[in-house]
C-alpha positions as CSV (number, residue, x, y, z in Angstrom):
1,X,31.0,20.6,-7.9
2,X,30.5,17.4,-5.8
3,X,27.4,15.2,-5.9
4,X,25.7,14.5,-2.5
5,X,25.6,10.8,-1.9
6,X,22.1,9.6,-0.9
7,X,22.0,7.7,2.4
8,X,19.6,5.0,3.4
9,X,17.1,5.9,6.1
10,X,16.8,3.9,9.3
11,X,13.4,2.4,8.3
12,X,14.8,1.3,5.0
13,X,17.8,-0.3,6.8
14,X,15.6,-2.1,9.3
15,X,13.3,-3.3,6.5
16,X,16.4,-4.6,4.5
17,X,17.7,-6.4,7.5
18,X,14.3,-8.0,8.2
19,X,14.0,-9.1,4.6
20,X,17.4,-10.7,4.4
21,X,16.9,-12.4,7.8
22,X,13.5,-13.8,6.6
23,X,15.0,-15.1,3.4
24,X,17.8,-16.8,5.3
25,X,15.5,-18.3,7.9
26,X,13.1,-19.6,5.2
27,X,16.0,-21.2,3.3
28,X,17.4,-22.8,6.5
29,X,14.0,-24.1,7.6
30,X,13.3,-25.5,4.1
31,X,16.7,-27.2,4.0
32,X,16.2,-28.7,7.5
33,X,12.9,-30.2,6.7
34,X,14.1,-31.6,3.4
35,X,17.0,-33.4,5.1
36,X,15.3,-34.7,8.3
37,X,11.6,-34.2,7.6
38,X,9.1,-37.1,7.5
39,X,6.3,-35.3,5.7
40,X,4.8,-36.6,2.5
41,X,5.6,-34.9,-0.9
42,X,8.8,-33.3,0.3
43,X,9.8,-32.3,-3.3
44,X,6.5,-30.5,-3.8
45,X,6.8,-28.7,-0.5
46,X,10.4,-27.7,-1.3
47,X,9.3,-26.2,-4.7
48,X,6.4,-24.4,-3.0
49,X,8.8,-23.0,-0.5
50,X,10.9,-21.6,-3.3
51,X,7.8,-20.1,-4.8
52,X,6.7,-18.6,-1.5
53,X,10.2,-17.0,-1.1
54,X,10.0,-15.6,-4.6
55,X,6.6,-14.1,-3.9
56,X,8.0,-12.6,-0.7
57,X,10.9,-11.0,-2.5
58,X,8.7,-9.6,-5.2
59,X,6.3,-8.1,-2.7
60,X,9.2,-6.5,-0.8
61,X,10.6,-5.0,-4.0
62,X,7.2,-3.7,-5.0
63,X,6.6,-2.1,-1.6
64,X,10.1,-0.6,-1.6
65,X,9.4,1.1,-5.0
66,X,6.1,2.6,-3.8
67,X,7.2,3.7,-0.3
68,X,8.8,6.9,-1.4
69,X,6.3,9.6,-0.4
70,X,4.4,10.9,2.6
71,X,3.7,7.5,4.0
72,X,7.2,6.9,5.4
73,X,5.9,4.2,7.7
74,X,4.7,2.0,4.8
75,X,7.9,0.2,4.1
76,X,8.5,-1.2,7.6
77,X,4.8,-2.0,8.1
78,X,4.6,-3.8,4.7
79,X,7.8,-5.7,5.5
80,X,6.5,-6.9,8.8
81,X,3.2,-7.9,7.1
82,X,5.1,-9.9,4.5
83,X,7.2,-11.6,7.1
84,X,4.1,-12.7,8.9
85,X,2.7,-14.1,5.7
86,X,5.9,-16.0,4.9
87,X,5.8,-17.5,8.5
88,X,2.1,-18.6,8.0
89,X,3.0,-20.0,4.6
90,X,5.8,-22.1,6.0
91,X,3.6,-23.4,8.8
92,X,1.1,-24.5,6.1
93,X,3.6,-26.0,3.8
94,X,5.6,-28.0,6.5
95,X,2.7,-29.0,8.8
96,X,3.9,-26.7,11.6
97,X,2.4,-25.6,14.9
98,X,-1.4,-25.8,15.3
99,X,-1.9,-27.2,11.8
100,X,-3.9,-30.3,10.8
101,X,-2.1,-33.5,11.3
102,X,-3.1,-35.3,8.1
103,X,-1.6,-32.9,5.5
104,X,-1.0,-35.7,3.0
105,X,-4.8,-35.8,2.4
106,X,-5.7,-33.9,-0.8
107,X,-8.7,-32.1,0.8
108,X,-6.7,-31.0,3.8
109,X,-3.9,-29.7,1.5
110,X,-6.4,-27.8,-0.6
111,X,-8.1,-26.3,2.4
112,X,-4.7,-25.2,3.8
113,X,-3.9,-23.4,0.6
114,X,-7.3,-21.6,0.6
115,X,-6.8,-20.6,4.2
116,X,-3.4,-19.2,3.4
117,X,-4.8,-17.2,0.4
118,X,-7.4,-15.8,2.8
119,X,-4.8,-14.7,5.3
120,X,-2.8,-13.0,2.4
121,X,-5.9,-11.2,1.2
122,X,-7.0,-10.0,4.6
123,X,-3.6,-8.6,5.7
124,X,-2.7,-7.0,2.4
125,X,-6.2,-5.4,2.1
126,X,-5.8,-4.0,5.6
127,X,-2.4,-2.7,4.7
128,X,-3.8,-1.0,1.6
129,X,-6.7,0.6,3.4
130,X,-4.3,1.9,6.0
131,X,-2.1,3.4,3.3
132,X,-5.0,5.2,1.6
133,X,-6.8,6.3,4.8
134,X,-3.6,7.2,6.6
135,X,-2.7,9.6,3.8
136,X,-6.0,11.1,2.7
137,X,-8.0,11.0,6.0
138,X,-5.4,11.2,8.8
139,X,-2.3,13.1,7.5
140,X,-4.2,15.4,5.1
141,X,-7.4,15.6,7.2
142,X,-9.1,19.0,7.1
143,X,-11.0,18.6,10.3
144,X,-10.6,16.7,13.6
145,X,-13.8,14.8,13.0
146,X,-12.4,13.3,9.8
147,X,-9.1,12.5,11.5
148,X,-10.7,10.9,14.5
149,X,-13.2,8.7,12.6
150,X,-10.4,7.6,10.3
151,X,-8.2,6.4,13.1
152,X,-11.1,4.5,14.6
153,X,-11.8,3.0,11.2
154,X,-8.2,1.8,10.8
155,X,-8.2,0.2,14.3
156,X,-11.5,-1.6,13.4
157,X,-10.1,-2.8,10.0
158,X,-7.0,-4.3,11.6
159,X,-9.0,-5.9,14.4
160,X,-11.4,-7.5,11.9
161,X,-8.5,-8.7,9.7
162,X,-6.7,-10.3,12.7
163,X,-9.8,-11.9,14.2
164,X,-10.6,-13.6,10.9
165,X,-7.0,-14.4,9.9
166,X,-5.9,-16.0,13.1
167,X,-8.3,-19.0,12.9
168,X,-7.4,-19.4,9.2
169,X,-3.7,-19.4,10.1
170,X,-4.1,-21.8,13.0
171,X,-7.0,-24.1,12.2
172,X,-6.3,-27.0,14.5
173,X,-7.8,-25.6,17.7
174,X,-11.6,-25.5,18.2
175,X,-12.3,-21.7,18.2
176,X,-15.2,-20.9,20.5
177,X,-18.5,-19.4,19.4
178,X,-17.9,-16.0,21.0
179,X,-14.8,-15.6,18.8
180,X,-16.9,-15.9,15.6
181,X,-19.5,-13.5,17.1
182,X,-16.7,-11.0,17.6
183,X,-15.5,-11.6,14.1
184,X,-19.0,-10.9,12.7
185,X,-19.5,-7.8,14.9
186,X,-16.1,-6.3,14.0
187,X,-16.7,-6.9,10.3
188,X,-20.0,-5.1,10.3
189,X,-18.7,-2.2,12.3
190,X,-15.6,-1.9,10.2
191,X,-17.5,-1.8,7.0
192,X,-19.8,1.0,8.3
193,X,-16.8,2.9,9.8
194,X,-15.0,2.7,6.5
195,X,-17.8,4.7,4.8
196,X,-18.0,7.4,7.6
197,X,-14.8,9.2,6.7
198,X,-15.9,9.3,3.0
199,X,-19.2,10.9,4.0
200,X,-17.5,13.4,6.4
201,X,-15.0,14.3,3.7
202,X,-17.8,15.0,1.2
203,X,-19.4,17.5,3.7
204,X,-16.1,19.3,4.4
205,X,-16.1,23.1,3.4
206,X,-14.9,23.6,-0.1
207,X,-13.4,26.7,-1.6
208,X,-15.7,29.0,-3.6
209,X,-15.4,28.6,-7.4
210,X,-15.7,32.2,-8.8
211,X,-17.0,32.7,-12.3
212,X,-14.2,33.2,-14.8
213,X,-13.7,36.8,-15.6
214,X,-13.4,38.0,-19.3
215,X,-9.9,39.1,-20.3
216,X,-9.3,42.8,-19.7
217,X,-9.1,45.1,-22.7
218,X,-5.7,46.4,-23.5
219,X,-5.1,50.0,-22.5
220,X,-4.1,52.6,-25.2
221,X,-0.7,53.0,-23.5
222,X,0.1,49.4,-24.1
223,X,-0.9,49.4,-27.8
224,X,1.9,50.0,-30.4
225,X,1.8,53.4,-32.2
226,X,0.1,53.5,-35.5
227,X,2.2,53.3,-38.7
228,X,2.5,56.8,-40.4
229,X,3.8,56.9,-43.9
230,X,6.6,59.4,-44.2
231,X,5.9,62.5,-46.3
232,X,8.7,64.0,-48.5
233,X,9.0,67.7,-49.2
234,X,8.8,68.3,-53.0
235,X,10.5,71.7,-52.7
236,X,13.5,70.3,-51.1
237,X,13.7,67.3,-53.4
238,X,16.5,67.5,-56.0
239,X,15.4,68.3,-59.6
240,X,15.8,65.4,-62.0
241,X,18.7,65.9,-64.4
242,X,17.9,67.5,-67.8
């Protein structure tokens, strides 16, 4: 008897390659800025880069352990989301593209960290909602209405997360007023749309719950025969010895 060797799927292979590439890129970028960078507090930035890489590795390991199931798309989607978060974190730490110039200021540094936490919460919450709604309201939908409203909900959730996360990730430009109007409108519509699949699911037809039937009485054919005490014939019994 030979044991079948489990093979890694294409999505898992792609996610593994992206994870290793991101770790190598983060290490190379951190080493480059440590050697030639002119930012203040280089040692603190280097330690925070190591902490960011450790968080990224932990998130990938957690996502890989919970990806076995009906949501086969979750592992590559979560890996891409984590890569985006690492990229934003590196931009914040090393004063990258479209970041405030005076990152040595304590208030600017604190604001940058809060903005990064906001981006993490937004994208990870959108990923979690996609995982739950994609399984219960799209894949396992009992009606087309539930499936359609759930897909629209997921689109609105991601649109809201991106519209709010992009200014937090790149705070240097002056974002126009219409951008924030879109952010407010998409947030309101996304919250309402998130509730609609739940309401539609509650009104889906449910199977009838019949009353429990009492156990059927056993038929006489299935009962064991009654015990009958054997009767001995006194005439045929041998006489006791005299």
